[in-house]
C-alpha positions in Angstrom: 30.1 9.1 4.6 29.7 11.8 7.5 28.0 10.2 10.3 25.6 13.3 10.7 24.4 12.8 7.3 23.9 8.9 8.0 21.7 9.9 11.1 19.9 12.6 9.2 19.2 10.0 6.5 17.9 7.4 8.9 15.7 10.2 10.8 14.2 11.5 7.3 13.7 7.8 6.3 11.7 7.2 9.8 9.6 10.2 9.4 8.9 9.5 5.6 7.6 6.1 6.7 5.6 7.3 9.3 3.9 9.6 6.9 3.4 7.0 4.3 1.9 4.7 7.0 -0.4 7.3 8.0 -1.5 8.2 4.6 -2.1 4.5 3.9 -4.3 4.0 7.2 -6.0 7.0 6.2 -6.7 5.9 2.6 -7.9 2.6 3.9 -10.2 4.3 6.5 -11.9 6.4 4.1 -12.3 3.6 1.4 -14.1 1.5 4.0 -16.1 4.5 5.1 -17.1 5.4 1.4 -17.8 1.7 0.6 -20.3 1.3 3.4 -22.1 4.5 2.2 -22.2 3.1 -1.2 -23.3 -0.2 0.2 -26.3 1.8 1.9 -27.3 3.1 -1.9 -27.6 -0.7 -2.9 -26.3 -2.4 -5.8 -26.2 0.9 -8.1 -24.2 2.6 -5.2 -21.6 -0.4 -5.1 -21.3 -0.4 -9.0 -20.8 3.4 -9.1 -18.2 3.0 -6.2 -16.1 0.0 -8.2 -16.5 2.2 -11.5 -15.2 5.2 -9.8 -12.2 3.0 -8.5 -11.6 1.9 -12.1 -12.0 5.0 -14.1 -11.1 7.8 -11.6 -8.3 6.0 -9.6 -6.3 9.0 -8.5 -9.3 11.1 -7.6 -10.8 8.5 -5.6 -7.5 7.9 -3.9 -7.2 11.5 -2.7 -11.0 11.5 -1.8 -10.4 8.6 0.4 -7.3 9.9 1.9 -9.0 13.0 2.6 -12.0 11.5 4.3 -9.9 9.2 6.1 -7.9 12.0 7.5 -11.1 13.8 8.7 -12.5 10.6 10.3 -9.4 9.6 12.0 -9.2 13.3 13.4 -12.6 13.3 14.5 -12.3 9.8 15.9 -8.9 11.0 17.8 -10.6 14.3 19.2 -14.0 13.1 20.2 -14.2 12.5 24.0 
């Protein structure tokens, strides 16, 4: 195999791994934030939060990633 291709694959893998780790951090941050917001609403808020994760998993994952990216961006850019 050509060494240039190997280096390209390694660099691409490292970049992809960084993106995946960043998305996981954003999803976790968003999920924790939304869990805290649901907890402020009481039992019904927590029940709705858990039900949304069970029945709307892909939607909740996307929402958590978006909220997490916004929160991480705001935290990074706040002085």
